N, C-alpha and C positions, 0 to 999 in steps of 0.2 A: 697251404704252406705255412710252417711255423715262422713266427716273426724273426727268430734268430737267423734261419736260412734265408729269409727275405732280405734282411739287412746285409747279410754276407753277400748275397747275389747282386743286390743293387749297388753296394759299395764297390765290389770288384768290377762290375760292368762299367760303372762311372769312371773309375780309375783307368781302366783299359781304354775307354773311349777318349778320355783326356790325353792319355799317353799317345794314342794313334794320331789324334789331331796335332799334338805337339810335334811328333815326328814328321808328319806331312809338312807342317809349317817350316820346320828346320830344313827339310829336303828341298822344298820349292824356293825358299829364300837363298839357300846355298846354290841351287841351280841357276836362279836368276843372276846372282852375283858372278858366278863363274862364266856364264855365256855372255853377259854384258861386258865382262873383262876381256873376253876373246874378241868381241866386236870392237872394243876400244883399241886393243893392240893392233887389229887389222887396219883400222882407220889411221892410226898413227904411223904405221909402217907404209901405208899407201901415200900419206902426205910426205914422208921422208923420201920415198922413191920418186914421187912426182917432181920434187924439188930438184933432185939430182938428175932425173931423167930429162928435164928441160935443158939443163946445162950441156948434156951430152948428145941430145937429139940433133940429128943432122950431120954430126961428125962421125958417128958409128952406125952401122946397119942396125935396123930394129931387132933382128934376131939376136945379135951380139949383146945389145943393151938388155934385152929381156933375160938372156942367160946370166948377165952380170947381177941382176937384181932379183932373180927368182928366189922366193923364200924356201927354207927347209920344210919338207913335207907340205909343199904348196905349189901354186902356179901363179904366173903373171901373164896377162895377154892384153892386146890392144884390139878393140872392136871398132870397126869402121862403120860409117853411116849406112853403107850398102849391106851390112850384116856380116861381112867377112871378118875373120878374127885371126890374129897371129898369136900363137900360144907357145909358152915355154913352161915346162912343168918339171918338178922333182918328185912327184908322187905318181900313183897309178894312172896311166893314160886313159884306161878304159873308164875309170871313175870320173875323170875330167871330161872326157868325150860325152858322157851321158848328161852333163850339166847343160841345161838350156841357157843361151845367152842372147841378149838383145841390146841394141844401142839405147842408151839413156842420156838425157840432157842434164841430169842433176846428180848430186852426190847420194850415194845409197850404200848401206851396210846391212847385210842380212845373213841369217844362218839357215842353211839347207839342212833341216833336221834329219831327213831320211838318209842323207849322205854324210852327215856329221862334218860339214864344211862351212866355214865362214867366208863370205865374199864381200869385199868393199870396192866400190867403183866410183870414179869421178871423171867428168869431161876434161879433155885436154886439146890443145891445138897443135897439130903436126906442122913441121916446117913448110909443107905444101899449102898450108892454110886450111886444111881439112879438119873438121871437128871429129874427134874420136873419143872412146871411152878407154880409160886405163883401169884394169881390174886386177886385184890381187886376191887370191883365194888361199886359205890355209886349212889343212886337215886338223880337226879338233877331236879326233877319236880319242886321244888321251883324256881330254876333259870329260867326255861321256863315259869312259871307262871308270874314271874317279867318281862320277855321279852314280854309276851303277854299283860301285863298291860301297858308297855311302848309303844307297838304298838298301843293299843287303845287310849292312851293319845295323842300320835302324830297324830293319825287320827282325833281325836276330835279337837286338836289344828289347824290342817290344815283346817277343816271345819269352825271353828270359825274365823280363820285369814282371810278367804275369804271375810268376811264382811268389815273389815277395808281396805283390798286390793281393793275391788270394790269401796269403798268410796274414797280411795287415788288416784286410777286411774281416777275416775271422776274429782277429784280436779286437778290432773295433766293435764288431757285433757282440763279442763276449762282454766287453766293458759296458755297453749300453744295456745288454739284456740281463747281466748279473743281478742288478737291484730288482729288476722285474721278477726274475726267478726267485729271488729271496722273498719278495712280496708274495708271490704265489705260494711258496713253500710255507711261509708263515700263515697264510690264509688257510691252507690245507690242514696245518697243524692245529689252528684254532677250531676248524670244522670237526676234525677227528677227536681232539681232546676235550673240546667244550670249554677250554681255558683261554683267556685273552693273553696275547703276547705281542710285544712291540718289536720293531725292527732295530737292529744294531746299526747305528749311523757312524760312518767314518769321517774323520775331520778333513781328509784330503779328497773326499768325494766331489764330483762336480756339483755346481750350484743347483742345477735343475733336478738332478738325481736326489740330492740331499733334501731339496724342497718336497719332492715326492714322498720321501721317506718320513719327513717331519709331518707332512699332511696325513699320512697313513697312521702314524703314531698318535696324532692328535685325535683322529677318528676313533682309534682304539680306546683312547683315554675317555672320550665321550661315551663310547659303548660301555666301558667298564663302570662309569658313573651311573649311566642309566640302568645297567644291570643291577648295580648295587642298590640304587633307589627302588627298583622293582622288588628286589629280594626283601629290602627293608620294609617297603610298603606291605608286602604280603605278610611278613612276620608281625609287623605292627598291627595290621588289620586283624589278623587271626588272634593276636593277644588281647586286643582291646575289645573286639566284638564278641569275644567269648563270654565276658562277664554279663553285659546286658542280655545276651541270648540265653544264658543260663537262668538269669532272674526271670525273664519272660516264660521260659519253659517251666520253671518251678511253679509260678503262679497259675499257669495254664493247667498243669497237672493237678494242682490244689483244687482248682475249680472243677475239673473233671471228677475228682474223687468225692468232693463234698457238695457238689451241685450249687444251686443258686438260692438255697434256703436262707443261708446266713448273709443278710444284706451288708453287714459291716465287712465281711470277708470279700464279698463281691466288690464293694467299693474300693477296698484296699488293693485288691488284685488289678482292677481296671486302672486305678491310679498308678500303680507300680508299672504295669505294662505300658501305659501311655507315657510315663516318664522315661522309661528305658528306650522306648521307640524314638522319642525326641532326642535323647542322648545319642542313640545310634545314628540318626540322621546327621546331627552336628558333627559326630566323630567321623562319619563317612565324608562329609564336606571338607573337614580339616585335613583328613588323610589324602584326599584328592589334591588339595592345594599344596600340601607338603611334597607330594610326588612330582610336582612340576619342576622342570628345569628353569634356571634363571631366564633363559631365552623365551620361555613360554608365558612370562608374566605380562607381556604386552603393556609395558609402562608407557603412559601418555601424560607427560608433565604439562602443567599450566599454572598460571599465577592464582594463588589462593589467598584471600583476605581472611585471616584466621578468626577474628571475632565473630562475624556472621556464620562462618563455616562451623565453628565449634558450638555455637548456639543451636544450629540446626541438628547437629549430632546429639547434643544433650537432650534436646526435646524428644527426638526419636527414641532415645534410650529411656527417658523417664516414662514415656507413654507405654513402652514395652514392659518395664520392670517396676514401675511405681517407686523409683528411687530418685531422691532430689540430688541435683548436681549444681554446684556453683562454679562460675567462671570469673577469674580475676586476672589482673595483670594488664599488659599493653593492649590498646584498643585498635590502633591503626597499623597493624603489622601484616606484611605480605611475604609469602614464601612461594617458591616454585617447586611443585611436586605433582604426583598423581592423586587427584581428588578421591577416587574410589578406593584406591589402595590405602591412602591415609585414613580414610573413614573406617575401613576394615580394620586397620591397625588400632585406632582408638577404641572401636567396639570391643576388641579382644581385651585391651587394658582395663576398660570400664567394666566389662563382665567379670574379670578377675577381682577388681575392687569390690564389686557388688557381692560376689560369692563369699569373700573372706572379711567382710566388715558389715556392721549394721548401721553405722552413722552415715551422714552425707558424704558425697564424694566431691573433691575439689579439682578443678582444672586451672592451671596457671599458665598464662602466656608470658614469656620473658626473653631477655636477651643477655648473653654473657660472652665476653671476648668476640664481639661482633657476630655472634652466632645466635639465631633465634631458636627457642626451645619451647616445647609443650610438655607440661608436667602433670601427671595424674597422681593424685594423692588420696590415700585412704587411711583411716585410723583403725585398721583391723588388727588381726592377730600378729601380723608381721612374719618375717622369715629369718631364721637363724643365719649366722655368718657361714656356717659350714654348708647350708643348703643353697646359699645365694650363688655359689659357683656353678651349680648344676640346674638351676631353675629353667634355663633355656634349652636343656636337653630334652629330647622327645621322650614322652611318657614318664618323666620324672615328677613325682608328687612329694611335697614335703609332709612331714608327719602331722602338723597341726591341721592341715586341710582334711586329712582322713579322720582325725578325731572329731572334727566338726561335722562329719557326715556329708560333706559336699561331693557332688557327682562329677568331679573334674576328671578329665581324660589324660592330663599331663601333656597335652599337645598345644594349648593356647599360647603360652609364651614362646614355644618353639616356632609355631607359625608366625607369631609377631616378629621374631628374629629374622625369619625368611623374608617377610614382607619389607622389613626395614632395610635389608640388604638390596632388595630389588629396586626400591625407590631411593637408594643412596642417602639414608638417614642413619644416625647412630642411636642405639638404644641402650640406656644405662639404668641400673636399679639400685636403690638404697632402701634398706629395711632394718627395723629393730623389733624384736619380739615384744609383744604387748603394746607397741606404740603405733605401728603401721608401716606402710610401704609407699615409696615414691618411685615412679617409673618416668624417665625423662626421654622425650623424642628430640634429638639435637640435630638441627639442619646445618649443612655446610655453609661457609661464608658465601659461596656462589649462589646458594638457593635462598639466602635471606635478603630481604629488601626493606627499606624504610616504608 
């Protein structure tokens, strides 16, 4: 069964059940009030008759007294201890004759439901000293007719009310199901067209339905971002891997054509193939890192004392590239960050400084405006003002780098930017042509410690 029909059915059944329960409650409350009222009236009339009956008893025959106080559509009788009764009635004698009677020593008021009669009795003392029962009965057929009319009216009301109940349940079902149908239609459209599309959200929509729509739109946004990253990754990978693969293929073809007789050619080819293979590996690693979402960086922050941390980083870099690095500035400075990601960020900056300068590289630990910073300084070729705005774009390379014949991929600073955003640090760059470049890692106040 479709969820729309299920909501329609369940809502209608629930409303009808509630309506039936309510009508039954109304009927039984009204019945109880009506019948209790009849019993109270019978009791009051009995007490009034009993008072007046005592005053006249002994002066008038019992039959005359009974006829004087017989109620309309009722009867009055005296029941003796021996079971005999003197009765006067203004209603159907056959109906009264069928009523069982017996002597009772206490007050009693009851309704004979089958005969629709209310009877109230009380003990009394006759002039002879005999104890007897005075009973007054009244036909309450009219009250039962009213109850039956009420029952019929409530039944008709229940039947008539089912029409708006079914209509309202259909309306409620449509209100609830419309956003779901819209969601389904959008999903089908995405599946058929292959294009992402978001739901149109209405300001007056219910909070829960609006939250569902916002969640769906957020999911679509994430899918769009991931799809764009995937497309960009494929395009970037195809673009950048093409060059080293072409070089490797060219040298391999050269070796196939000219053989291994020329040792210089063999050495040059092997060196070029080895160099391009290393470049491909580094490029692939950088592309994979850039393809990550921010949620996948798995940042684990901890306190880092910068002086020993930077000393370890510089020693590792010096051993790998035989380049001297000096560390100056504050000694006892601590920050809160991800150690591995910060180390990776520094390696990228140091590698850039190594590629585009021949002199030693300097690292400065400092503090400005209560913010700790790490600055990597080189005295290399520098970057022009026009190029500085784009150095963090993927695959962008400045002209001086190409002129120097460096094998940069144009991904290093882009990756550095991604890492800095993942660990919540700010990355700034200052450079002048022919003088050098300064790249600063700036920590927030909350990350900086004395």
